[in-house]
MOPAC internal coordinates of N, CA, C and O (Angstrom, degrees):
PM7 1SCF
backbone

  N    0.0000 0     0.00 0     0.00 0    0    0    0
  C    1.4751 1     0.00 0     0.00 0    1    0    0
  C    1.5602 1   106.40 1     0.00 0    2    1    0
  O    1.2310 1   120.81 1   -55.88 1    3    2    1
  N    1.2759 1   116.06 1   124.12 1    3    2    1
  C    1.3735 1   121.26 1   174.33 1    5    3    2
  C    1.4127 1   122.95 1  -116.84 1    6    5    3
  O    1.2310 1   119.31 1   -69.35 1    7    6    5
  N    1.2374 1   118.93 1   110.65 1    7    6    5
  C    1.4738 1   123.26 1   177.13 1    9    7    6
  C    1.4416 1   116.40 1    70.46 1   10    9    7
  O    1.2310 1   119.04 1  -159.01 1   11   10    9
  N    1.3946 1   119.44 1    20.99 1   11   10    9
  C    1.5532 1   112.21 1   177.32 1   13   11   10
  C    1.4956 1   112.38 1  -106.97 1   14   13   11
  O    1.2310 1   117.52 1   151.97 1   15   14   13
  N    1.3372 1   122.32 1   -28.03 1   15   14   13
  C    1.4554 1   120.13 1  -175.04 1   17   15   14
  C    1.5193 1   111.95 1   -58.71 1   18   17   15
  O    1.2310 1   118.98 1   142.09 1   19   18   17
  N    1.3061 1   119.56 1   -37.91 1   19   18   17
  C    1.4280 1   114.72 1  -179.61 1   21   19   18
  C    1.5517 1   120.13 1   -67.05 1   22   21   19
  O    1.2310 1   123.38 1   175.04 1   23   22   21
  N    1.3570 1   111.12 1    -4.96 1   23   22   21
  C    1.4631 1   116.37 1   170.90 1   25   23   22
  C    1.5443 1   116.35 1  -105.81 1   26   25   23
  O    1.2310 1   121.62 1  -169.23 1   27   26   25
  N    1.2897 1   114.50 1    10.77 1   27   26   25
  C    1.5309 1   124.53 1  -179.78 1   29   27   26
  C    1.5885 1   106.77 1  -103.19 1   30   29   27
  O    1.2310 1   121.50 1   -57.82 1   31   30   29
  N    1.3408 1   114.74 1   122.18 1   31   30   29
  C    1.4195 1   116.55 1   177.65 1   33   31   30
  C    1.5592 1   110.74 1   -68.96 1   34   33   31
  O    1.2310 1   119.37 1   147.95 1   35   34   33
  N    1.2958 1   118.80 1   -32.05 1   35   34   33
  C    1.5414 1   123.23 1   175.05 1   37   35   34
  C    1.5181 1   110.80 1  -111.86 1   38   37   35
  O    1.2310 1   119.72 1  -124.51 1   39   38   37
  N    1.2925 1   118.13 1    55.49 1   39   38   37
  C    1.5466 1   122.49 1   179.39 1   41   39   38
  C    1.4435 1   112.62 1   -54.79 1   42   41   39
  O    1.2310 1   119.00 1   152.97 1   43   42   41
  N    1.3297 1   119.52 1   -27.03 1   43   42   41
  C    1.4890 1   122.82 1  -178.74 1   45   43   42
  C    1.5963 1   109.43 1   -58.10 1   46   45   43
  O    1.2310 1   123.06 1   135.62 1   47   46   45
  N    1.3032 1   111.73 1   -44.38 1   47   46   45
  C    1.5194 1   111.83 1  -176.14 1   49   47   46
  C    1.5864 1   109.84 1   -69.97 1   50   49   47
  O    1.2310 1   121.29 1   148.67 1   51   50   49
  N    1.3050 1   115.14 1   -31.33 1   51   50   49
  C    1.5277 1   115.46 1   177.17 1   53   51   50
  C    1.5089 1   110.10 1   -63.22 1   54   53   51
  O    1.2310 1   120.82 1   140.74 1   55   54   53
  N    1.3601 1   116.04 1   -39.26 1   55   54   53
  C    1.4790 1   122.11 1  -175.99 1   57   55   54
  C    1.5780 1   107.70 1   -69.95 1   58   57   55
  O    1.2310 1   121.82 1   139.37 1   59   58   57
  N    1.2782 1   114.13 1   -40.63 1   59   58   57
  C    1.4196 1   116.89 1   177.60 1   61   59   58
  C    1.4608 1   115.61 1   -59.00 1   62   61   59
  O    1.2310 1   122.88 1   137.21 1   63   62   61
  N    1.3854 1   112.08 1   -42.79 1   63   62   61
  C    1.5195 1   120.25 1  -178.60 1   65   63   62
  C    1.4397 1   109.64 1   -70.03 1   66   65   63
  O    1.2310 1   119.64 1   140.79 1   67   66   65
  N    1.3614 1   118.30 1   -39.21 1   67   66   65
  C    1.5219 1   119.18 1   173.71 1   69   67   66
  C    1.4295 1   116.90 1   -58.19 1   70   69   67
  O    1.2310 1   124.13 1   140.79 1   71   70   69
  N    1.3026 1   109.68 1   -39.21 1   71   70   69
  C    1.5686 1   116.69 1   176.79 1   73   71   70
  C    1.4621 1   113.66 1   -66.72 1   74   73   71
  O    1.2310 1   122.19 1   140.24 1   75   74   73
  N    1.3539 1   113.42 1   -39.76 1   75   74   73
  C    1.3602 1   124.33 1  -174.98 1   77   75   74
  C    1.5890 1   115.06 1   -63.35 1   78   77   75
  O    1.2310 1   123.47 1   132.99 1   79   78   77
  N    1.3819 1   110.96 1   -47.01 1   79   78   77
  C    1.4441 1   119.91 1  -175.61 1   81   79   78
  C    1.5227 1   113.81 1   -86.31 1   82   81   79
  O    1.2310 1   121.89 1   167.65 1   83   82   81
  N    1.3503 1   113.99 1   -12.35 1   83   82   81
  C    1.5313 1   116.95 1   176.77 1   85   83   82
  C    1.5303 1   108.61 1   -68.07 1   86   85   83
  O    1.2310 1   123.50 1   -48.19 1   87   86   85
  N    1.4316 1   110.89 1   131.81 1   87   86   85
  C    1.5050 1   113.38 1  -179.33 1   89   87   86
  C    1.5153 1   108.81 1   -78.19 1   90   89   87
  O    1.2310 1   120.62 1   -17.40 1   91   90   89
  N    1.3135 1   116.42 1   162.60 1   91   90   89
  C    1.5193 1   117.62 1   177.13 1   93   91   90
  C    1.5679 1   106.92 1   -64.32 1   94   93   91
  O    1.2310 1   119.47 1   -38.03 1   95   94   93
  N    1.2819 1   118.61 1   141.97 1   95   94   93
  C    1.3981 1   131.31 1  -168.28 1   97   95   94
  C    1.5642 1   116.47 1    66.65 1   98   97   95
  O    1.2310 1   120.63 1  -177.10 1   99   98   97
  N    1.3895 1   116.40 1     2.90 1   99   98   97
  C    1.3642 1   121.27 1   170.10 1  101   99   98
  C    1.5342 1   116.54 1   -70.60 1  102  101   99
  O    1.2310 1   119.66 1   -23.81 1  103  102  101
  N    1.2652 1   118.26 1   156.19 1  103  102  101
  C    1.4512 1   118.57 1  -170.47 1  105  103  102
  C    1.6082 1   107.92 1  -120.48 1  106  105  103
  O    1.2310 1   117.53 1   -43.66 1  107  106  105
  N    1.2074 1   122.31 1   136.34 1  107  106  105
  C    1.3777 1   130.72 1   175.25 1  109  107  106
  C    1.5345 1   112.48 1  -113.60 1  110  109  107
  O    1.2310 1   118.71 1   -60.93 1  111  110  109
  N    1.2853 1   120.07 1   119.07 1  111  110  109
  C    1.4816 1   122.06 1  -175.84 1  113  111  110
  C    1.5449 1   104.38 1  -114.52 1  114  113  111
  O    1.2310 1   122.77 1   -56.12 1  115  114  113
  N    1.3947 1   112.30 1   123.88 1  115  114  113
  C    1.4524 1   118.66 1  -178.73 1  117  115  114
  C    1.5857 1   108.52 1  -119.10 1  118  117  115
  O    1.2310 1   123.75 1   -39.03 1  119  118  117
  N    1.3184 1   110.42 1   140.97 1  119  118  117
  C    1.5180 1   118.82 1   165.60 1  121  119  118
  C    1.5219 1   110.87 1  -144.32 1  122  121  119
  O    1.2310 1   123.63 1   -62.07 1  123  122  121
  N    1.2780 1   110.65 1   117.93 1  123  122  121
  C    1.5001 1   123.48 1  -170.45 1  125  123  122
  C    1.4565 1   114.73 1  -134.00 1  126  125  123
  O    1.2310 1   121.25 1   -29.43 1  127  126  125
  N    1.3784 1   115.21 1   150.57 1  127  126  125
  C    1.3789 1   122.12 1   171.65 1  129  127  126
  C    1.5627 1   105.61 1   -98.41 1  130  129  127
  O    1.2310 1   120.70 1   -38.39 1  131  130  129
  N    1.3363 1   116.27 1   141.61 1  131  130  129
  C    1.5282 1   122.81 1  -178.80 1  133  131  130
  C    1.3874 1   105.65 1  -118.76 1  134  133  131
  O    1.2310 1   117.65 1   -75.55 1  135  134  133
  N    1.2793 1   122.08 1   104.45 1  135  134  133
  C    1.4439 1   127.09 1   173.46 1  137  135  134
  C    1.3754 1   112.11 1   -86.86 1  138  137  135
  O    1.2310 1   119.90 1   -34.31 1  139  138  137
  N    1.4261 1   117.80 1   145.69 1  139  138  137
  C    1.4507 1   124.75 1   176.79 1  141  139  138
  C    1.5648 1   109.72 1   -69.71 1  142  141  139
  O    1.2310 1   120.48 1   -24.66 1  143  142  141
  N    1.3619 1   116.69 1   155.34 1  143  142  141
  C    1.4840 1   119.13 1   176.19 1  145  143  142
  C    1.5156 1   114.27 1   -52.47 1  146  145  143
  O    1.2310 1   116.70 1   144.33 1  147  146  145
  N    1.2799 1   123.88 1   -35.67 1  147  146  145
  C    1.3846 1   123.14 1  -177.06 1  149  147  146
  C    1.5372 1   113.75 1   -69.08 1  150  149  147
  O    1.2310 1   119.65 1   150.83 1  151  150  149
  N    1.2812 1   118.27 1   -29.17 1  151  150  149
  C    1.4005 1   123.41 1   173.23 1  153  151  150
  C    1.5495 1   111.92 1   -73.43 1  154  153  151
  O    1.2310 1   119.69 1   140.98 1  155  154  153
  N    1.3206 1   118.20 1   -39.02 1  155  154  153
  C    1.4992 1   119.47 1  -177.07 1  157  155  154
  C    1.5586 1   104.74 1   -76.06 1  158  157  155
  O    1.2310 1   118.56 1   151.57 1  159  158  157
  N    1.3127 1   120.36 1   -28.43 1  159  158  157
  C    1.4023 1   118.63 1   179.23 1  161  159  158
  C    1.5429 1   111.55 1   -74.32 1  162  161  159
  O    1.2310 1   120.68 1   144.31 1  163  162  161
  N    1.2683 1   116.30 1   -35.69 1  163  162  161
  C    1.4464 1   120.93 1   170.39 1  165  163  162
  C    1.5181 1   114.73 1   -57.34 1  166  165  163
  O    1.2310 1   122.45 1   134.90 1  167  166  165
  N    1.4132 1   112.92 1   -45.10 1  167  166  165
  C    1.4783 1   121.20 1   178.57 1  169  167  166
  C    1.6331 1   110.42 1   -62.50 1  170  169  167
  O    1.2310 1   121.18 1   145.71 1  171  170  169
  N    1.2595 1   115.35 1   -34.29 1  171  170  169
  C    1.4634 1   120.07 1   177.70 1  173  171  170
  C    1.5413 1   114.92 1   -64.69 1  174  173  171
  O    1.2310 1   121.72 1   145.82 1  175  174  173
  N    1.3922 1   114.32 1   -34.18 1  175  174  173
  C    1.4079 1   116.32 1  -178.73 1  177  175  174
  C    1.6353 1   111.13 1   -98.90 1  178  177  175
  O    1.2310 1   120.10 1   175.47 1  179  178  177
  N    1.2355 1   117.42 1    -4.53 1  179  178  177
  C    1.3930 1   121.31 1   178.47 1  181  179  178
  C    1.5400 1   111.68 1   -69.90 1  182  181  179
  O    1.2310 1   121.04 1   -28.12 1  183  182  181
  N    1.3350 1   115.61 1   151.88 1  183  182  181
  C    1.5193 1   126.77 1   169.01 1  185  183  182
  C    1.5650 1   106.53 1   -64.72 1  186  185  183
  O    1.2310 1   121.86 1   135.49 1  187  186  185
  N    1.2793 1   114.05 1   -44.51 1  187  186  185
  C    1.4485 1   122.23 1  -176.21 1  189  187  186
  C    1.5746 1   111.57 1   -88.87 1  190  189  187
  O    1.2310 1   117.62 1  -107.33 1  191  190  189
  N    1.1592 1   122.13 1    72.67 1  191  190  189
  C    1.4941 1   123.63 1  -175.05 1  193  191  190
  C    1.4852 1   110.96 1   -72.25 1  194  193  191
  O    1.2310 1   120.06 1   -49.95 1  195  194  193
  N    1.3391 1   117.48 1   130.05 1  195  194  193
  C    1.4076 1   121.05 1   178.04 1  197  195  194
  C    1.5566 1   111.24 1  -106.81 1  198  197  195
  O    1.2310 1   120.43 1   176.59 1  199  198  197
  N    1.3134 1   116.79 1    -3.41 1  199  198  197
  C    1.3638 1   125.31 1  -177.05 1  201  199  198
  C    1.5018 1   117.69 1    63.38 1  202  201  199
  O    1.2310 1   123.11 1  -128.25 1  203  202  201
  N    1.2404 1   111.64 1    51.75 1  203  202  201
  C    1.5090 1   122.09 1  -179.59 1  205  203  202
  C    1.4670 1   112.21 1   -91.38 1  206  205  203
  O    1.2310 1   120.30 1   -48.37 1  207  206  205
  N    1.3585 1   117.02 1   131.63 1  207  206  205
  C    1.4457 1   125.56 1   177.75 1  209  207  206
  C    1.5650 1   110.86 1  -129.84 1  210  209  207
  O    1.2310 1   122.84 1   -32.95 1  211  210  209
  N    1.2883 1   112.17 1   147.05 1  211  210  209
  C    1.5004 1   116.09 1   176.10 1  213  211  210
  C    1.4204 1   114.29 1   -80.63 1  214  213  211
  O    1.2310 1   120.75 1   -45.91 1  215  214  213
  N    1.4281 1   116.17 1   134.09 1  215  214  213
  C    1.4460 1   123.24 1   179.64 1  217  215  214
  C    1.4489 1   105.84 1  -102.80 1  218  217  215
  O    1.2310 1   122.73 1   -39.57 1  219  218  217
  N    1.3741 1   112.37 1   140.43 1  219  218  217
  C    1.3823 1   122.59 1   173.16 1  221  219  218
  C    1.6074 1   106.12 1  -100.26 1  222  221  219
  O    1.2310 1   120.17 1   -76.94 1  223  222  221
  N    1.3169 1   117.27 1   103.06 1  223  222  221
  C    1.4733 1   122.49 1  -172.57 1  225  223  222
  C    1.5275 1   113.21 1   -65.46 1  226  225  223
  O    1.2310 1   121.54 1   146.46 1  227  226  225
  N    1.3896 1   114.66 1   -33.54 1  227  226  225
  C    1.4017 1   117.09 1  -178.49 1  229  227  226
  C    1.5580 1   109.03 1   -72.92 1  230  229  227
  O    1.2310 1   118.62 1   145.97 1  231  230  229
  N    1.4298 1   120.23 1   -34.03 1  231  230  229
  C    1.3018 1   121.03 1   173.57 1  233  231  230
  C    1.5744 1   115.61 1   -67.68 1  234  233  231
  O    1.2310 1   122.46 1   143.17 1  235  234  233
  N    1.2688 1   112.89 1   -36.83 1  235  234  233
  C    1.4216 1   119.88 1   176.79 1  237  235  234
  C    1.4796 1   112.18 1   -63.44 1  238  237  235
  O    1.2310 1   116.78 1   138.39 1  239  238  237
  N    1.3396 1   123.73 1   -41.61 1  239  238  237
  C    1.4266 1   128.58 1   173.72 1  241  239  238
  C    1.5014 1   111.57 1   -68.36 1  242  241  239
  O    1.2310 1   118.33 1   138.62 1  243  242  241
  N    1.2765 1   120.78 1   -41.38 1  243  242  241
  C    1.3976 1   121.76 1   179.39 1  245  243  242
  C    1.5483 1   111.21 1   -66.64 1  246  245  243
  O    1.2310 1   120.87 1   140.30 1  247  246  245
  N    1.2209 1   115.95 1   -39.70 1  247  246  245
  C    1.5730 1   121.40 1   175.29 1  249  247  246
  C    1.4706 1   111.88 1   -57.63 1  250  249  247
  O    1.2310 1   120.18 1   133.70 1  251  250  249
  N    1.4409 1   117.27 1   -46.30 1  251  250  249
  C    1.4087 1   115.27 1   178.58 1  253  251  250
  C    1.4959 1   113.26 1   -74.10 1  254  253  251
  O    1.2310 1   119.62 1   149.48 1  255  254  253
  N    1.3526 1   118.32 1   -30.52 1  255  254  253
  C    1.4850 1   116.55 1   171.58 1  257  255  254
  C    1.3995 1   114.13 1   -66.94 1  258  257  255
  O    1.2310 1   117.86 1   151.64 1  259  258  257
  N    1.4256 1   121.68 1   -28.36 1  259  258  257
  C    1.5243 1   121.15 1   169.35 1  261  259  258
  C    1.4412 1   115.48 1   -66.23 1  262  261  259
  O    1.2310 1   118.56 1   156.44 1  263  262  261
  N    1.3556 1   120.35 1   -23.56 1  263  262  261
  C    1.3791 1   123.68 1  -174.76 1  265  263  262
  C    1.6227 1   105.94 1   -98.79 1  266  265  263
  O    1.2310 1   117.93 1  -164.04 1  267  266  265
  N    1.2745 1   121.55 1    15.96 1  267  266  265
  C    1.4646 1   129.63 1   171.49 1  269  267  266
  C    1.4598 1   114.37 1    90.88 1  270  269  267
  O    1.2310 1   117.98 1  -162.36 1  271  270  269
  N    1.3261 1   121.46 1    17.64 1  271  270  269
  C    1.4481 1   121.96 1   175.79 1  273  271  270
  C    1.5089 1   113.18 1   -91.70 1  274  273  271
  O    1.2310 1   121.68 1   -32.33 1  275  274  273
  N    1.3194 1   114.39 1   147.67 1  275  274  273
  C    1.4830 1   120.64 1   169.77 1  277  275  274
  C    1.5334 1   106.22 1  -111.48 1  278  277  275
  O    1.2310 1   123.06 1   -28.78 1  279  278  277
  N    1.2523 1   111.74 1   151.22 1  279  278  277
  C    1.5621 1   119.44 1   176.74 1  281  279  278
  C    1.4512 1   107.76 1   -83.58 1  282  281  279
  O    1.2310 1   122.44 1   -60.20 1  283  282  281
  N    1.4456 1   112.93 1   119.80 1  283  282  281
  C    1.4923 1   119.13 1   176.59 1  285  283  282
  C    1.5033 1   107.01 1   -90.30 1  286  285  283
  O    1.2310 1   121.10 1   137.88 1  287  286  285
  N    1.3307 1   115.49 1   -42.12 1  287  286  285
  C    1.5157 1   122.24 1  -176.62 1  289  287  286
  C    1.5359 1   105.39 1  -146.71 1  290  289  287
  O    1.2310 1   121.60 1   -44.54 1  291  290  289
  N    1.4322 1   114.53 1   135.46 1  291  290  289
  C    1.4461 1   120.18 1   167.00 1  293  291  290
  C    1.4969 1   108.02 1  -146.97 1  294  293  291
  O    1.2310 1   123.72 1   -41.02 1  295  294  293
  N    1.4112 1   110.46 1   138.98 1  295  294  293
  C    1.4862 1   115.18 1   176.57 1  297  295  294
  C    1.5155 1   107.53 1  -148.46 1  298  297  295
  O    1.2310 1   121.40 1   -36.75 1  299  298  297
  N    1.3596 1   114.92 1   143.25 1  299  298  297
  C    1.5022 1   118.99 1  -177.49 1  301  299  298
  C    1.5151 1    98.13 1  -132.50 1  302  301  299
  O    1.2310 1   122.90 1   -54.04 1  303  302  301
  N    1.4241 1   112.05 1   125.96 1  303  302  301
  C    1.3628 1   121.89 1   172.99 1  305  303  302
  C    1.5482 1   113.84 1  -112.81 1  306  305  303
  O    1.2310 1   122.62 1   -52.92 1  307  306  305
  N    1.3698 1   112.58 1   127.08 1  307  306  305
  C    1.4850 1   112.27 1  -179.62 1  309  307  306
  C    1.6282 1   108.16 1   -83.81 1  310  309  307
  O    1.2310 1   121.59 1   -48.29 1  311  310  309
  N    1.3528 1   114.56 1   131.71 1  311  310  309
  C    1.3984 1   119.42 1   174.94 1  313  311  310
  C    1.4998 1   107.83 1  -110.23 1  314  313  311
  O    1.2310 1   119.03 1    11.58 1  315  314  313
  N    1.3578 1   119.45 1  -168.42 1  315  314  313
  C    1.3897 1   123.59 1  -179.35 1  317  315  314
  C    1.5209 1   112.93 1   -62.86 1  318  317  315
  O    1.2310 1   120.29 1   123.86 1  319  318  317
  N    1.3258 1   117.05 1   -56.14 1  319  318  317
  C    1.4374 1   123.17 1  -176.70 1  321  319  318
  C    1.4958 1   116.99 1  -104.62 1  322  321  319
  O    1.2310 1   120.96 1   162.68 1  323  322  321
  N    1.4079 1   115.77 1   -17.32 1  323  322  321
  C    1.4645 1   120.94 1  -172.22 1  325  323  322
  C    1.4884 1   105.63 1  -140.78 1  326  325  323
  O    1.2310 1   124.26 1     3.63 1  327  326  325
  N    1.3684 1   109.43 1  -176.37 1  327  326  325
  C    1.4968 1   118.31 1   173.28 1  329  327  326
  C    1.5360 1   103.37 1  -123.57 1  330  329  327
  O    1.2310 1   118.79 1   -24.00 1  331  330  329
  N    1.2788 1   119.92 1   156.00 1  331  330  329
  C    1.4550 1   125.28 1   171.68 1  333  331  330
  C    1.4333 1   107.17 1  -118.10 1  334  333  331
  O    1.2310 1   122.37 1   -51.22 1  335  334  333
  N    1.3527 1   113.06 1   128.78 1  335  334  333
  C    1.4534 1   119.55 1   176.10 1  337  335  334
  C    1.5124 1   112.68 1  -118.19 1  338  337  335
  O    1.2310 1   120.80 1   -49.75 1  339  338  337
  N    1.3528 1   116.07 1   130.25 1  339  338  337
  C    1.3987 1   123.77 1   169.23 1  341  339  338
  C    1.3904 1   109.80 1  -118.85 1  342  341  339
  O    1.2310 1   120.94 1   -37.38 1  343  342  341
  N    1.3722 1   115.81 1   142.62 1  343  342  341
  C    1.5141 1   121.30 1   172.49 1  345  343  342
  C    1.4901 1   111.63 1  -156.18 1  346  345  343
  O    1.2310 1   124.85 1   -25.73 1  347  346  345
  N    1.3183 1   108.30 1   154.27 1  347  346  345
  C    1.5101 1   120.34 1  -179.97 1  349  347  346
  C    1.4986 1   105.53 1  -127.56 1  350  349  347
  O    1.2310 1   121.36 1   -59.88 1  351  350  349
  N    1.4091 1   115.01 1   120.12 1  351  350  349
  C    1.4666 1   120.34 1   179.06 1  353  351  350
  C    1.4003 1   113.28 1  -119.41 1  354  353  351
  O    1.2310 1   118.08 1   -42.27 1  355  354  353
  N    1.2953 1   121.26 1   137.73 1  355  354  353
  C    1.5268 1   128.06 1   177.58 1  357  355  354
  C    1.4879 1   108.36 1  -112.55 1  358  357  355
  O    1.2310 1   121.27 1   -46.76 1  359  358  357
  N    1.3097 1   115.18 1   133.24 1  359  358  357
  C    1.5125 1   120.57 1   176.41 1  361  359  358
  C    1.5308 1   104.21 1   -84.38 1  362  361  359
  O    1.2310 1   122.64 1   -55.52 1  363  362  361
  N    1.4754 1   112.54 1   124.48 1  363  362  361
  C    1.3783 1   119.34 1  -178.95 1  365  363  362
  C    1.5096 1   109.27 1  -108.70 1  366  365  363
  O    1.2310 1   114.90 1   157.47 1  367  366  365
  N    1.2794 1   127.28 1   -22.53 1  367  366  365
  C    1.3068 1   127.30 1  -179.09 1  369  367  366
  C    1.4991 1   107.13 1  -152.94 1  370  369  367
  O    1.2310 1   122.04 1   -13.01 1  371  370  369
  N    1.3699 1   113.70 1   166.99 1  371  370  369
  C    1.5584 1   120.47 1  -172.06 1  373  371  370
  C    1.5741 1   105.57 1  -130.19 1  374  373  371
  O    1.2310 1   122.06 1   -38.59 1  375  374  373
  N    1.2502 1   113.66 1   141.41 1  375  374  373
  C    1.5165 1   119.87 1   172.84 1  377  375  374
  C    1.5467 1   105.83 1   -70.12 1  378  377  375
  O    1.2310 1   118.44 1   -43.21 1  379  378  377
  N    1.3037 1   120.59 1   136.79 1  379  378  377
  C    1.4194 1   122.40 1  -175.74 1  381  379  378
  C    1.5821 1   111.64 1   -66.86 1  382  381  379
  O    1.2310 1   119.98 1   153.24 1  383  382  381
  N    1.1997 1   117.64 1   -26.76 1  383  382  381
  C    1.4267 1   122.32 1   175.56 1  385  383  382
  C    1.4895 1   117.43 1   -91.84 1  386  385  383
  O    1.2310 1   118.87 1  -178.01 1  387  386  385
  N    1.4129 1   119.77 1     1.99 1  387  386  385
  C    1.4210 1   114.66 1  -175.06 1  389  387  386
  C    1.6080 1   117.52 1   -90.16 1  390  389  387
  O    1.2310 1   121.53 1   173.92 1  391  390  389
  N    1.4342 1   114.68 1    -6.08 1  391  390  389
  C    1.4756 1   114.93 1   172.40 1  393  391  390
  C    1.5320 1   105.79 1  -126.68 1  394  393  391
  O    1.2310 1   122.76 1   -30.07 1  395  394  393
  N    1.3056 1   112.32 1   149.93 1  395  394  393
  C    1.5011 1   113.96 1  -179.24 1  397  395  394
  C    1.4506 1   104.98 1  -116.07 1  398  397  395
  O    1.2310 1   120.10 1   180.00 1  399  398  397

């Protein structure tokens, strides 16, 4: 997933679904922009809304770990007004009840 989660109000559900449908030994590659709260609140009040939402990278990683993924690579770079997050996750195990 490249640059889509920060445009989703309920990005947590998208991460849960990505972790759920990923097969064991499957790989998920993420690249996201993480905007601070003050930028997303400006976007909410703006006439020109871009639909920016703040991501919690720790919550994102924990969600994927709960779905059986391990972190292969993760890097966060601070930029002037935002952060860039890159991550590679591999699914190692599956919940018995997650697939029907």
